[in-house]
N, C-alpha and C positions, 0 to 999 in steps of 0.2 A: 709295415708299409702302411698300415690302417693310418697313422696322422698324415703320412702325403696324400692319401686319400681322401680323406675327411677333408684336408685342407684347399686342394685342389676340388673337390665338389662344391664349394662354395663362391673359388675363385674364377675369374674372368681371364684367362692367361694372356686371350689376342687383345682384351682392350687397354691392356699395360700399356703398348705400344704406342695408343693413338697420342699419349703425351710427347710434346717435342723433347721435355728432359728424360723419357725412359727410350726412344728412337736412337738416342746416342747410343747405346749398349748396341742395338741390333745395326744398325749404319756401321757400325765399329767391326763389329764381326764379321757381314756381309762385305766390307772393303778386304779382310784378310782374306777369306776365301777366295772371294773373285782373283787373288793374285796368283792363285792355283792352278784355275778352274783352265783347261784346255779343252777342244772340240773333241766328244766323245768319252770323256771323263764320266767314270762309275762312280756316285756318292752313296756313303750311308748315312743315315742319321741314327744313333743311339740315342733313346730317350728324346723322340721328337715332341713332344708335349701336343699341341694341338697345330703342327706343322707351319707355324711361320717359316724357319727356312726351308723346309723340304718343300714345300709348295711353292716359295717363291723361283727355287732353283729346277724344279722340275717346270716350273712356266717359260724358264729360259731354254728348255730344251734339254736339259738334264735326265738320265736314266738317275731317279733315286728309290732306293729300299730304305724304309722307315722305319724303325720296332720302335713300339710304345708299349708301356704296362698298363697303363691306367685306361679301365674300360671305356670312359667319359672321352677322353682324348682319340681315342681309336675309333669312336663312332664319328666324331668330328673330322679325323682324317680321312676315312671312306667317305665321307658325304664329298670332301676336295678330291679324293682320287678319282670318283666317276668322274667328272669333268677332263680329265687328263690322265691318260694312259703311260705317261712318264713315272707317275707316282706308284709305289707299289708297298703297301701296308704290312708288316707282320708285329704279331702279337710277343715281348719276349723281355727279359729280364737280362739289363746290361751285365751282370757278372756273370752269366752263361748265356754265350749266343751260339751253344753248337750247331744250331741247322742251320749257320752260315758259314760258308766254305773259306778256308784261309786265302790270304794273297788276291783278295777281288778287287777290291775297292781302291780307287785314286784319292780319294776324298774321302775321311772318316770322320765326323761330326760328333763328339759326347758333350753337349751342350747343358744337358740339366742334369744329367745322372749324378755328378758329383757333387752336386750340391744336396742330394740326399743321403747322402753313404756316409757312415758314420765308424765304421772300422775301417783300420790299415788295409786289412786283409780283403774287403769287399773292394776298397779304392784300388789296389793293386788287382783286384781279379778285373773290375771294369775297364782299366787301362789296358791290360795284356790283353783281353778280346777286342777291343779297337784296333790295336797294333796286329793281332793274329790277323785280323780280317783284311787289314791292308796290304796293299801290293807292298812289295821291298820299292823303296823312295817312296812311298803315299804317304800324305801328308795327313795330320791327325790333330783335332785342335777339341781342345780340353778346357770346358768353363769350371770357375769355382767361385765362392763368397767369399769376400777378401774380410778376415777377422777382425781387423784393428780399426777401419771405418767404420764397423757396424759397431764397435765398443762407442767409438766414437759418438756415434747417435744414440745410443744409449745415454748417454750422457745429456747431449741434447733436449734427449726427450725425459733428462729426470727420471730414469729407471735403473741405472747403474746401481743403486744400493739395494734393489728388488733382485735383481743378478747376484750380486755378490751374497746378499742376507741367503737365497733358494741354493748356495753352494754350486751357482750353474758356471760360474768361472773361476780360474785358479788363480794362484798368486801374482802370475804375471799376466792376467787379463789375456787369459785362451779362453773363449766359449766353449764349454765343453760340449763334446759328440754325443748326446743326450737325444735319441730319436723323437721325443714332444718338443722338441725345439723345433721340428718339421726340417730346418735346414743345417747345413755342416758348415764350419764356418775356417777358413786355411789360412793360415801365413807362408809367405813365400821361400821361405825357409823350409819349409815342410812341404810344401810340394817339390821341389830339388832333392828335398832327401829320398821321396818319393818315386822320383822318374829315375835317381842312379841305378837302378837295377833292371833297367832296360836299355836293348840297343838302338836309341833313336840321336837323332841328333834337332837341337833346339834353335827353331829358326826366328820364333819371336814372343815375348813374355809381354802382354799387352793389358793395360787397364782399358776397359772398354765403356765404362762408362765414368769414370773420373769423377770430377767433383758434381757433375749432374745430379747426384741423389740429393748432396747438400742444397742447392740453388736452386730445385725443381720448381718452385713458382715463380722465380724470377725468369727461368729459363722458357719455359710454359708461354710466357707472356713474350717474348721477344717476336718480333718480326721476323719475316723469313729472312730477308737480309740479314738480321742481327744472327738469326741461328744460322745461315750461312758461313759468318764469318766466326763464329762460334765455334763450329766442327773441325773449321781450318786450325783453328789453334788448339782444337780439342787432337787433331791428327797428329801436331807437332809434337804434343807432350805425351801420350799415350802409352808411348813405348820407353822412355826416358827413365833409366834406372836411379834418378834423383825424384820421379814423381808419380812413378807407375803404383807407388804402393797406397795413394791418396784415392784410388779406387774402389767403388763396391763390389764390384767382380773383376775377375784376371780371364784374360783366354791366353793357354800355354799353345802353343803350335809348334811342333815338331815332325821329324821326316824319320819313318821308317830306316833302318839301316838297307843299304841294297842288298846285302849278303843276305840277310835274315827271311828265310821262306820255310 
């Protein structure tokens, strides 16, 4: 966890959503969360970061429990919770949420931890905990970093040789799960394999930012009307099986088995 703490100690997580090109990920994720919200829904966010999602949902009147591991982010969350009694903050690790009751939440958000878990065992534990805390028929949202668009970006940055020479890439261009890289990178086939062990039903598999990372500077310069039109296009393509692999981030939306309690 030291690599992750060091990274976020110098990184402004809130600021990244100020650019239009980075808002795509947030707007898309919120769009899918809104599909499954209802009056009185209880929400858990695991790995809440600085509370971008937790805070927005608490402001809408939902009761939100936010779990975060990093002290820096916990302090920021506590500041936000002072002005909204719907937001409750807990320190905890995504792979062990024993302090939370099972079958409690209508919506469970796992939007950050899978970025930073490097072993299959830890990924499975985090998913199992998210599913355990959800109510039967509850909806879980798990986000991942896409391996292959990241590799494409390494080519654009002309860093691919650096990664190959440092033995960071496998022969089939999978970025190895190394904690010193801070981020873990997944392919949909690996996510599918990971999910087979759980009693869940997939509702959506979404590319939350699609091409926005590649064309960031151009999108940032869009007028408001151009950006609105771009988002209309984005929402039409972000779940298509022939295009979802172009995204830098994936969102797996699935429902817990109604008999799983």
